N, C-alpha and C positions, 0 to 999 in steps of 0.2 A: 164468621162460624156461626150456623143457627143450626143448633143440631139438639135431640134429643136423646140422653143417653141413656139404656138399659140397662140397669144393675142387675137384675135376675136372667142368666140365660143358660138355656139347659146345659147341661155339660160342663159347666164352667165355674169354678170356684167361685161366687164373690165378692171374696177380697181380692182376689186378681184383677177382676172384671173392674173393681172400683182403682186398684192402682194403675191398671194398664188407661181409665178415661183418664187421671189425674194426667195421665202423661201424655198423652193426646191433645190436654189442652194444653199443657207446659209447654211441647211442643207446637204447637200452632201459637203462641204468644211468641216463641223465641223467634218462630219465621217470622212473624212478623216487622218483628221489632229490628228486623235485619234488614231492611227494607230501606234504601237513603231516601233521608228526612228532607220537604221539599224546603225552599228557600226559605226563611224568617221562623222557620218549627225548631223547638226546641229539643221534644223528645215524642214516641208516640204514646198517646194515651189510649183507653177502652171505653168504650158504651156497654155494659155490662147492663146482662136481665138474666135472671133467673126465676128458675118456677118449677112444680110438677107440671105443664103442662106448657104450651106456646101462648095459650089463650090467657093464662091466670101469670107470666111471666110478670116479675116487678123489677123496674131500676136497683140493684145494687152496686155498692163502692166492689173495685177491683180487687183490693184487697181482700175479700170477706169474702171467695169465692169457694176457697176450698172448706172452710167452717160450714159454710151452706151445704156443699157435699156431703161431706161426714154427719152432717145434722139429718139427712135425709136418707143416707147410709145407716143409722144408728135408728131412726124411726122407722125403719122396715119398709121404703119407698122402694116402689120397683123402679121406678124411670126419671130422670129431672132432664128441664130445657137450660138448655146455657145459650145465650144468646151473646157474644163478644165482638164489636164492630171496631176497627181500630179509626183515632183520628187525631188529628194535632192537638198538638199539648205545647204551652205556654207556660213558663218560669213566671210566678205572679213575686214581685220582691218583699221581697221581710221588714215588718216591720220593726224597726228597732227597739229593744227590750231594754227593760228600766235596768238592770244594772250596765247594760252595755251604756245608757246616755249616764250613770254613776260614774263609769270608769273612766267615759270620755272625756 
């Protein structure tokens, strides 16, 4: 998904447009996560870019998208650009913690 979302639409309440935008993003993520995983892949991960426009979008972590959208909305921004691209995700082995080492 590469899209510029407008927050100020004439004749529509800005808060409702913001809620509809968040709903559309969540719906897209749920749809992408339902796609069958290729062999050897653990989960779907996302490459994310966020900004006020496509030309100044920066790489961000997926978990921060909602907070960034809220920041633009409270700052009075008219629109924002969001790019979400699904990619293969692989789980990393965790290092044993100090507590587990002492118990074992």
